[in-house]
C-alpha positions in Angstrom: 0.0 0.0 0.0 1.0 3.6 -0.5 0.7 6.4 2.1 1.1 10.0 1.0 2.0 12.5 3.7 1.0 16.1 3.4 4.0 18.2 2.4 5.4 21.0 4.4 4.5 23.7 1.9 2.4 22.4 -1.0 1.1 25.9 -1.7 4.6 27.4 -1.7 5.8 24.8 -4.3 2.9 25.4 -6.6 3.3 29.2 -6.3 7.0 28.8 -7.1 6.2 26.7 -10.2 3.8 29.3 -11.5 6.2 32.1 -10.8 9.3 30.6 -12.5 7.1 29.5 -15.5 5.5 33.0 -16.0 7.4 34.9 -18.7 6.4 38.2 -17.0 8.1 37.2 -13.7 11.6 38.3 -12.8 12.1 34.7 -11.6 11.2 33.2 -15.0 13.4 30.2 -15.8 15.0 30.1 -12.3 14.3 26.4 -11.8 14.9 24.8 -8.4 17.6 22.2 -7.5 16.7 18.7 -6.3 17.6 19.8 -2.7 15.4 22.9 -2.9 12.3 21.0 -4.1 12.8 18.4 -1.4 13.1 21.0 1.3 9.7 22.4 0.4 8.0 19.1 -0.2 9.3 17.0 2.7 6.6 16.4 5.3 6.9 18.0 8.7 8.8 15.9 11.2 5.7 15.8 13.4 3.8 14.1 10.6 6.5 11.6 10.0 6.6 10.8 13.6 2.8 10.6 14.0 2.4 8.2 11.0 5.4 6.1 12.1 4.0 5.7 15.6 0.6 4.8 14.2 2.0 2.1 12.0 4.3 0.8 14.7 1.2 -0.1 16.8 0.4 -2.6 14.1 4.1 -3.8 13.9 4.5 -2.0 10.5 7.7 -0.5 9.4 7.2 1.8 6.4 9.6 2.2 3.5 10.3 5.7 2.1 9.9 5.5 -1.7 10.0 9.2 -2.8 13.1 11.5 -2.7 11.3 14.0 -0.4 10.1 11.4 2.0 6.4 12.3 1.4 5.4 8.9 0.0 5.7 5.7 2.1 5.1 2.0 1.1 3.9 -0.6 3.5 3.5 -4.4 3.0 0.8 -5.9 5.2 -1.6 -8.9 5.3 -5.2 -8.1 4.4 -6.2 -8.7 8.0 -3.8 -5.9 9.1 -4.9 -3.6 6.4 -8.5 -4.1 7.6 -7.6 -3.3 11.1 -5.4 -0.3 10.1 -8.2 1.4 8.1 -11.4 -0.2 9.6 -11.8 -1.7 6.1 -13.2 -4.8 4.5 -10.7 -5.7 1.7 -11.9 -8.3 -0.8 -9.7 -10.2 -3.2 -10.3 -9.8 -6.9 -8.7 -11.7 -9.8 -8.2 -10.3 -13.3 -9.7 -12.8 -15.8 -7.1 -12.3 -18.5 -4.0 -12.6 -16.4 -5.1 -14.1 -13.1 -3.5 -11.1 -11.3 -4.7 -10.6 -7.8 -6.0 -7.2 -6.5 -7.6 -5.9 -3.4 -10.4 -3.5 -2.9 -12.6 -2.3 0.0 -16.0 -0.6 -0.2 -15.3 1.5 2.8 -12.4 2.6 4.9 -11.6 5.1 7.6 -8.4 7.1 8.5 -8.2 7.7 12.2 -9.0 11.3 13.1 -5.5 11.8 14.6 -3.9 10.8 11.3 -6.1 12.9 9.0 -4.0 16.1 9.3 -0.9 14.1 8.2 -2.1 11.9 5.4 -3.0 13.1 1.9 -3.8 9.7 0.3 -4.0 6.0 1.0 -3.9 3.6 -2.0 -5.3 1.2 -2.9 -8.6 1.5 -1.0 -11.8 1.7 -3.1 -10.0 1.1 -6.4 -8.4 -2.3 -7.5 -4.6 -2.1 -8.0 -3.9 -4.3 -11.0 -0.3 -4.5 -12.2 -0.1 -3.6 -15.6 21.9 11.2 -31.9 21.9 9.2 -28.6 19.3 6.8 -27.5 19.1 4.5 -24.4 16.5 2.6 -22.5 16.0 3.0 -18.8 14.3 0.1 -16.9 12.1 1.1 -13.9 10.5 -1.6 -11.8 12.0 -4.4 -13.9 10.8 -3.1 -17.3 12.0 -5.0 -20.3 14.8 -3.4 -22.4 15.1 -5.7 -25.4 12.9 -7.5 -27.9 10.7 -6.4 -30.8 8.9 -3.9 -28.7 5.3 -2.7 -28.9 3.5 -0.5 -31.4 3.2 2.3 -28.8 6.9 2.1 -27.9 7.9 2.1 -31.5 5.8 5.2 -32.2 7.2 7.1 -29.3 10.8 6.2 -30.1 10.6 6.9 -33.8 8.9 10.3 -33.4 11.2 11.6 -30.7 14.6 10.3 -31.9 13.5 10.9 -35.5 12.4 14.5 -35.1 14.6 15.8 -32.3 17.8 14.9 -34.2 20.9 14.5 -32.0 19.0 15.3 -28.8 19.8 12.6 -26.3 16.6 10.5 -25.8 15.8 7.9 -23.2 12.9 5.5 -23.4 11.6 4.5 -19.9 10.4 0.9 -19.7 8.2 0.3 -16.6 7.7 -3.2 -15.4 4.8 -4.8 -13.5 6.5 -4.5 -10.1 5.4 -0.9 -9.6 3.7 0.9 -6.8 0.7 2.2 -8.9 0.0 -0.7 -11.3 -3.2 0.8 -12.5 -1.3 4.0 -13.4 1.3 2.3 -15.5 4.0 3.1 -13.0 3.4 6.9 -13.4 4.4 7.6 -9.8 7.5 5.4 -9.9 8.7 7.2 -13.1 8.3 10.6 -11.4 10.0 9.5 -8.2 12.8 8.0 -10.3 13.4 11.4 -12.0 12.9 13.4 -8.8 15.7 11.4 -7.3 18.1 12.5 -10.1 20.3 15.6 -9.7 19.7 16.3 -13.4 16.3 15.1 -14.5 15.3 15.1 -18.2 14.1 18.5 -19.6 11.2 16.9 -21.5 9.0 14.0 -20.4 6.3 12.7 -22.8 3.8 9.9 -22.1 1.2 8.5 -24.5 -0.9 6.6 -22.0 -3.8 8.0 -19.9 -6.9 7.0 -18.0 -10.5 8.0 -17.7 -10.5 10.5 -14.9 -13.4 8.7 -13.3 -11.1 5.6 -12.8 -8.6 7.5 -10.6 -9.4 8.3 -7.0 -9.3 12.1 -6.6 -6.7 11.9 -3.8 -4.5 9.7 -5.9 -4.8 12.1 -8.9 -3.9 15.0 -6.6 -0.9 13.0 -5.3 0.4 12.3 -8.8 -0.3 15.9 -10.0 1.7 17.3 -7.1 4.6 15.1 -8.1 4.4 16.5 -11.6 4.5 20.0 -10.1 7.7 19.1 -8.2 9.4 17.9 -11.4 8.2 21.0 -13.1 10.0 23.2 -10.7 13.2 21.3 -11.6 12.8 22.6 -15.2 11.1 19.6 -16.8 8.3 20.0 -19.4 5.8 17.2 -18.8 3.5 16.3 -21.7 0.6 13.8 -22.0 -1.5 12.7 -24.9 -5.1 13.8 -24.4 -6.7 10.5 -25.4 -8.4 9.1 -28.5 -12.1 8.9 -27.5 -13.3 12.4 -28.2 -15.5 13.6 -25.4 -15.7 10.0 -24.2 -12.1 10.3 -23.0 -9.6 7.5 -23.4 -11.5 5.4 -26.0 -14.4 6.1 -28.3 -17.8 5.3 -26.9 -21.4 6.3 -27.6 -22.4 5.4 -24.1 -21.1 7.3 -21.0 -22.2 7.2 -17.4 -25.2 9.4 -17.0 -24.5 10.9 -20.4 -21.6 13.0 -18.9 -18.5 13.7 -20.9 -15.4 11.9 -19.6 -12.1 13.8 -19.1 -8.7 12.0 -19.1 -6.0 12.0 -16.5 -3.1 13.0 -16.2 -4.1 15.5 -19.0 -6.3 17.3 -16.5 -3.5 17.9 -14.1 -2.9 21.7 -14.4 0.9 21.2 -14.2 1.2 19.1 -17.4 0.8 20.0 -21.0 -2.0 18.0 -22.7 -1.6 17.3 -26.5 -4.5 16.7 -28.8 -4.6 15.9 -32.5 -5.4 17.4 -35.9 -5.6 15.8 -39.3 -5.3 16.9 -42.9 -3.4 19.6 -44.7 -4.9 22.7 -46.3 -7.3 22.6 -44.6 -5.9 21.3 -41.3 -8.9 20.3 -39.1 -9.5 18.9 -35.7 -9.0 15.1 -35.3 -12.4 13.6 -34.7 -10.8 11.3 -32.1 -9.0 14.0 -30.2 -10.1 13.8 -26.5 -10.8 17.1 -24.8 -13.0 18.7 -22.2 -13.0 19.8 -18.6 -11.8 18.2 -15.4 -14.1 17.1 -12.6 -11.2 17.0 -10.1 -9.0 20.0 -10.9 -10.3 23.6 -11.1 -9.5 25.8 -14.0 -6.0 27.4 -13.6 -5.5 31.1 -14.0 -3.3 30.8 -17.0 -6.2 29.5 -19.2 -9.1 31.3 -17.6 -9.7 33.9 -20.3 -9.6 31.5 -23.2 -11.7 28.8 -21.6 -14.4 31.3 -20.6 -14.4 32.8 -24.1 -15.0 29.3 -25.5 -17.9 28.7 -23.1 -19.4 32.1 -23.9 -19.2 31.2 -27.6 -21.2 28.1 -26.9 -23.7 30.1 -24.9 -22.8 28.2 -21.8 -21.8 29.8 -18.5 -21.7 28.5 -14.9 -24.4 30.8 -13.6 -26.7 31.7 -16.5 -29.9 30.0 -17.7 -29.6 30.8 -21.4 -32.8 31.2 -23.4 -31.4 28.9 -26.1 -29.1 26.6 -24.1 -26.5 24.6 -25.9 -27.2 20.8 -26.2 -23.8 20.4 -24.4 -25.0 22.2 -21.3 -25.0 20.1 -18.2 -22.7 17.4 -19.7 -19.4 18.7 -18.3 -17.9 20.8 -15.5 -17.7 24.4 -16.7 -15.3 25.4 -14.0 -12.8 22.5 -14.5 -9.3 22.5 -15.9 -9.7 22.6 -19.7 -7.7 20.4 -22.0 -5.9 19.8 -24.4 -3.5 22.7 -24.4 -2.0 22.3 -27.9 -2.2 19.8 -30.8 -0.2 18.2 -33.5 -1.1 16.1 -36.5 -2.3 12.6 -35.5 -3.6 10.7 -38.5 -1.8 8.7 -41.2 1.4 8.5 -39.2 3.9 6.0 -40.6 5.9 3.8 -38.3 7.7 0.5 -38.3 6.6 -1.9 -35.6 8.4 -5.2 -35.2 9.9 -4.7 -38.7 6.6 -4.1 -40.4 5.6 -0.7 -41.8 2.2 0.5 -40.9 0.1 3.6 -40.4 -1.2 4.7 -37.0 -3.3 7.5 -35.6 -4.0 9.1 -32.3 -2.8 11.6 -29.8 -0.2 9.0 -28.9 1.6 10.2 -32.1 0.9 13.9 -31.5 2.5 14.0 -28.0 6.0 12.8 -28.9 6.0 15.1 -31.9 5.4 18.1 -29.8 7.9 16.8 -27.2 10.5 16.8 -30.0 9.7 20.4 -30.8 10.1 21.4 -27.2 13.4 19.5 -27.0 14.7 21.3 -30.0 13.7 24.7 -28.6 15.5 23.7 -25.4 18.6 22.8 -27.4 18.7 26.3 -28.9 18.1 27.9 -25.5 20.8 26.0 -23.8 23.3 26.7 -26.5 22.5 30.4 -26.1 23.1 30.2 -22.4 19.4 30.5 -21.5 17.4 28.3 -19.2 15.1 25.5 -20.6 11.4 26.0 -21.0 10.3 23.9 -18.0 6.5 24.0 -17.2 5.1 25.2 -20.5 1.5 26.3 -20.0 1.9 29.8 -18.6 4.2 30.7 -21.6 1.9 29.0 -24.1 -1.2 30.8 -22.9 0.6 34.2 -22.5 -0.3 37.1 -24.8 3.2 37.0 -26.1 2.7 33.5 -27.6 -0.5 34.4 -29.4 1.2 34.3 -32.8 2.8 30.9 -32.2 -0.2 28.8 -33.1 -2.1 27.9 -36.2 -5.7 28.2 -35.1 -7.9 25.2 -35.9 -11.6 26.2 -36.4 -13.1 23.1 -38.2 -14.1 19.8 -36.7 -15.6 18.2 -33.6 -14.9 15.3 -31.3 -18.0 13.1 -31.0 -18.7 10.7 -28.2 -21.2 9.9 -25.4 -24.0 9.9 -28.0 -23.2 13.5 -29.0 -21.4 15.5 -31.6 -18.9 16.6 -28.9 -17.3 20.0 -28.8 -16.9 22.1 -32.0 -13.6 23.6 -33.0 -14.0 27.4 -32.8 -11.7 30.4 -33.2 -9.2 30.6 -30.3 -8.8 27.8 -27.8 -11.1 24.8 -27.9 -11.3 21.4 -26.2 -10.3 19.5 -29.3 -7.1 21.2 -30.4 -6.3 23.5 -27.5 -4.6 26.7 -28.7 -3.8 25.1 -32.1 -0.8 23.6 -33.7 2.5 25.4 -32.9 5.0 26.8 -35.4 8.5 25.9 -34.4 10.2 29.1 -35.5 7.6 31.2 -33.8 7.8 29.2 -30.6 11.6 29.4 -30.6 11.4 33.2 -31.1 8.9 33.6 -28.2 11.0 31.4 -25.9 14.1 33.4 -26.6 12.3 36.7 -26.2 10.9 35.5 -22.8 14.2 34.3 -21.6 15.9 37.6 -22.7 13.2 39.6 -20.9 13.8 37.7 -17.7 17.5 38.3 -18.0 16.9 42.1 -18.4 14.6 42.2 -15.4 
């Protein structure tokens, strides 16, 4: 099981991330060191002591698995877990693999522990395990063989586009702490433990936000914020199911649109898809929408509200001619995606066989390559890397960076989904970026910071 302790200064870290990522701030680009992040995130000693004493009463010795000491792992019998959390864990088996998982319908954290604990996992969710180039194994991930289609796609469109930029493929094994999250937490903890983490991290997997407990989502999102303060740009594919989220579906629970996670974390950059050339239109599969867990961040407030106004949808207005989309999503949630890249008719070679693929899984590594090449230029000019991208991408100075996509929609959940409109929209985000314009804005922002 995982226990996440409340950090010493969560608000302070997030404020720092926003400050050093804001091109208008005098602190823009002044990323933190590993030691600085850990000093802010490390839980108070009284919390460590309280949780350690609580576990000791059940003869449990926790293992610290995060660099800052805010995430603990414990290994206990089901009977002990039930006693620890006043729970009723039941054993489940996955039909396809026979993998065993545990879930409880109810659990309770003792009142004395509640001020100290941010999350406990698993509880009510089953935990099923699931140039230069190198492969990094995490949790026993395989590093040889023919590979998978997804791995081939990611490798070929990072190494192939970001020519001569050192690239590492992270292979995560089944022995991870958050099996249902593809080892996302272990990857972040692995990089947080490094003195020089990568400057760009792109991932093409995601989940339905409804499948991730909110406290677990918050825990992962805060870990992304920590890595962002170190200067890493974190990208996720938005998903391929339109407004149905991860996968296309005409049926959604209660008819509500389904956002994807980690795309909805406000500290990552979500990448959607377009298709076609002259005209370039929104990919019908491009997932996008609004989070039910994370509120809308300040950096995208104006563009998201402008889009809602264009649909005649507001949080507090009963429009005379309401949109058919009204009531099917959270109008105050974090909006995604942030940007988009082409995502259809993408050629790859998988296990030696040429084949076309489509999806935001192709778009995310393409944009990651663009960010890596911008960083390459910045570093060679003695400037800091981009780090957390969104405040810069949504800034007024970046308005000319994007090709605005105004045609298309992303159907799902028995609806036509969201329409692409002028400006930001929940299919293509701000649009598709132009490399030369993005580079110019990045250099101008770094120069402005230096002058301040």
